[in-house]
C-alpha positions as a Python dict, from the first residue, in 0.01 Angstrom:
ca = {
    (1, 'M'): (0, 0, 0),
    (2, 'S'): (356, 7, -116),
    (3, 'A'): (637, 79, 127),
    (4, 'P'): (753, 406, -39),
    (5, 'F'): (397, 546, -32),
    (6, 'L'): (357, 460, 335),
    (7, 'H'): (695, 618, 409),
    (8, 'Y'): (599, 944, 234),
    (9, 'L'): (259, 945, 406),
    (10, 'L'): (417, 908, 750),
    (11, 'V'): (676, 1177, 672),
    (12, 'A'): (399, 1412, 557),
    (13, 'I'): (198, 1353, 875),
    (14, 'A'): (510, 1410, 1086),
    (15, 'I'): (582, 1740, 909),
    (16, 'I'): (223, 1855, 964),
    (17, 'L'): (247, 1772, 1335),
    (18, 'V'): (579, 1956, 1371),
    (19, 'L'): (451, 2268, 1192),
    (20, 'E'): (122, 2273, 1380),
    (21, 'G'): (300, 2219, 1711),
    (22, 'L'): (537, 2507, 1637),
    (23, 'L'): (245, 2735, 1550),
    (24, 'Y'): (66, 2656, 1877),
    (25, 'G'): (387, 2675, 2077),
    (26, 'L'): (534, 2993, 1933),
    (27, 'F'): (224, 3191, 1838),
    (28, 'T'): (-31, 3089, 2101),
    (29, 'D'): (-211, 3424, 2121),
    (30, 'S'): (-230, 3459, 1743),
    (31, 'V'): (-374, 3109, 1709),
    (32, 'R'): (-639, 3190, 1970),
    (33, 'R'): (-737, 3507, 1781),
    (34, 'M'): (-748, 3314, 1455),
    (35, 'L'): (-976, 3051, 1610),
    (36, 'V'): (-1214, 3322, 1734),
    (37, 'V'): (-1230, 3463, 1381),
    (38, 'A'): (-1286, 3115, 1235),
    (39, 'L'): (-1572, 3052, 1478),
    (40, 'S'): (-1739, 3375, 1370),
    (41, 'L'): (-1738, 3280, 1000),
    (42, 'P'): (-2043, 3123, 841),
    (43, 'P'): (-2000, 2747, 795),
    (44, 'A'): (-2022, 2773, 416),
    (45, 'R'): (-1736, 3023, 400),
    (46, 'L'): (-1518, 2816, 633),
    (47, 'R'): (-1597, 2503, 428),
    (48, 'A'): (-1505, 2685, 105),
    (49, 'F'): (-1176, 2799, 258),
    (50, 'G'): (-1093, 2445, 373),
    (51, 'L'): (-1176, 2292, 35),
    (52, 'G'): (-972, 2564, -139),
    (53, 'M'): (-671, 2488, 78),
    (54, 'A'): (-710, 2115, 9),
    (55, 'A'): (-726, 2185, -366),
    (56, 'L'): (-415, 2402, -343),
    (57, 'G'): (-230, 2126, -159),
    (58, 'F'): (-338, 1872, -420),
    (59, 'L'): (-216, 2099, -702),
    (60, 'L'): (119, 2138, -527),
    (61, 'L'): (146, 1760, -504),
    (62, 'L'): (97, 1743, -881),
    (63, 'I'): (335, 2029, -967),
    (64, 'V'): (629, 1981, -729),
    (65, 'P'): (750, 1643, -862),
    (66, 'K'): (777, 1795, -1212),
    (67, 'L'): (1015, 2071, -1100),
}
């Protein structure tokens, strides 16, 4: 792995941790309600949502550097 890639990977993980921490810290009740809804969804639907979000993130990674 090259140094710039590792740097960007660590920065991305840090940003995810900060955003997730803020969500849990600032919107605790909303996160709890969202988790209850997620648990009530069929596994196939939750899997499709997760894969869709991953695909959207991948597309953003392809598009953003070209802007």
